[in-house]
C-alpha positions as CSV (number, residue, x, y, z in Angstrom):
1,M,0.1,-0.3,-0.3
2,R,1.2,3.3,-0.8
3,A,2.1,5.7,2.3
4,D,-0.2,8.3,1.4
5,V,-2.8,6.1,0.9
6,H,-2.1,4.5,4.3
7,R,-1.9,8.0,5.9
8,L,-5.4,8.9,4.0
9,Q,-7.0,5.8,5.7
10,T,-6.0,6.6,8.8
11,A,-6.8,10.0,9.2
12,I,-10.4,8.9,8.0
13,A,-10.3,5.9,10.6
14,S,-9.8,9.2,12.9
15,M,-12.9,10.9,12.3
16,L,-14.8,8.2,12.2
17,T,-13.8,7.7,15.9
18,E,-12.9,11.1,17.0
19,R,-16.8,12.1,16.1
20,S,-19.8,11.9,17.7
21,D,-22.1,12.6,15.3
22,P,-23.3,10.2,14.4
23,V,-21.9,7.5,10.6
24,F,-23.9,8.0,7.6
25,V,-23.4,5.0,4.4
26,G,-24.9,5.7,0.8
27,V,-26.8,3.6,0.3
28,A,-24.7,4.1,-2.8
29,S,-21.5,3.0,-2.0
30,L,-22.9,-0.1,-1.0
31,G,-24.6,-1.2,-5.0
32,E,-21.2,0.0,-5.8
33,I,-19.2,-3.1,-4.2
34,A,-21.9,-4.8,-5.0
35,V,-20.9,-4.4,-8.4
36,R,-17.2,-4.7,-8.0
37,T,-17.9,-8.7,-5.9
38,R,-19.9,-9.6,-8.1
39,P,-19.2,-13.4,-9.6
40,G,-15.6,-13.5,-11.9
41,K,-14.2,-10.2,-8.9
42,P,-12.0,-10.5,-5.7
43,D,-13.5,-12.6,-3.0
44,S,-15.3,-10.0,-0.5
45,P,-14.5,-10.8,3.1
46,V,-18.6,-10.3,3.7
47,P,-20.8,-11.6,1.3
48,P,-22.4,-8.0,-0.3
49,A,-26.0,-9.3,1.0
50,E,-24.7,-8.7,4.6
51,F,-23.3,-5.7,3.7
52,G,-26.4,-3.8,5.6
53,G,-26.7,-5.4,9.1
54,C,-22.5,-5.4,9.3
55,L,-22.6,-2.0,8.5
56,A,-25.1,-1.4,11.7
57,N,-23.9,-4.0,14.1
58,A,-20.9,-1.1,13.6
59,G,-23.2,2.1,14.7
60,C,-23.2,3.4,11.1
61,Q,-26.4,4.8,9.4
62,L,-28.3,3.8,5.8
63,P,-30.4,6.1,4.6
64,P,-32.2,6.2,1.8
65,I,-32.2,7.0,-1.2
66,K,-34.9,9.8,-1.6
67,A,-35.5,11.4,-5.0
68,T,-34.7,14.5,-3.6
69,D,-31.4,13.4,-3.7
70,V,-31.4,12.1,-6.9
71,V,-31.6,15.5,-8.9
72,T,-29.8,18.3,-6.6
73,E,-26.9,19.6,-8.2
74,V,-23.3,19.7,-6.9
75,P,-20.9,22.4,-8.3
76,P,-19.2,22.0,-9.2
77,A,-19.9,18.8,-11.3
78,P,-17.0,15.8,-10.1
79,A,-14.7,14.4,-11.6
80,S,-15.5,11.3,-12.2
81,R,-17.8,10.7,-14.3
82,Y,-18.7,7.9,-11.8
83,P,-23.2,7.1,-11.2
84,F,-22.2,6.4,-7.9
85,D,-20.2,8.6,-6.9
86,R,-22.5,11.4,-8.2
87,L,-25.2,10.3,-6.4
88,L,-23.4,10.1,-3.3
89,L,-21.7,13.7,-3.5
90,A,-25.8,15.1,-4.4
91,Q,-27.5,12.3,-1.1
92,C,-24.5,15.0,0.2
93,A,-25.5,18.2,-0.7
94,A,-29.4,17.8,0.2
95,E,-29.5,16.1,3.5
96,G,-26.2,18.2,5.0
97,M,-23.3,15.8,4.9
98,R,-19.6,15.4,4.2
99,L,-18.7,12.6,2.4
100,I,-15.4,10.7,2.8
101,T,-13.6,8.6,0.4
102,L,-10.4,7.5,-0.2
103,D,-11.5,8.4,-4.3
104,R,-8.6,10.7,-5.7
105,S,-11.3,12.0,-8.6
106,L,-13.6,13.4,-5.3
107,A,-11.4,13.6,-2.7
108,G,-10.6,18.0,-3.4
109,H,-14.8,18.5,-4.5
110,P,-16.0,20.9,-2.0
111,L,-18.5,18.8,-0.2
112,C,-16.1,16.1,0.8
113,A,-14.7,15.8,4.7
114,T,-10.4,17.3,5.3
115,R,-8.7,17.1,8.1
């Protein structure tokens, strides 16, 4: 693992453990993980069907995707062209949240949390 990625992961872990605010995991993230772990792709330590339960057991909340989340503008447009990324940013904008991500194409976006 590259050193900068390791430092970023450590910073994200600190943000998540040092806060008293609730932690939300976008349902779109679960969809993206499920797509990436479909048959023929690298194995996941947890079957996709169990993702939601594992996150709930860890104290994470899974806010539903609402129509307003889908149509909310996210200026500036994200560098990423993946629909899951755009949806996560739009949900953050609509719900007043910040996105924590390791995705370099999103990391500089104003809706992304930085340390």
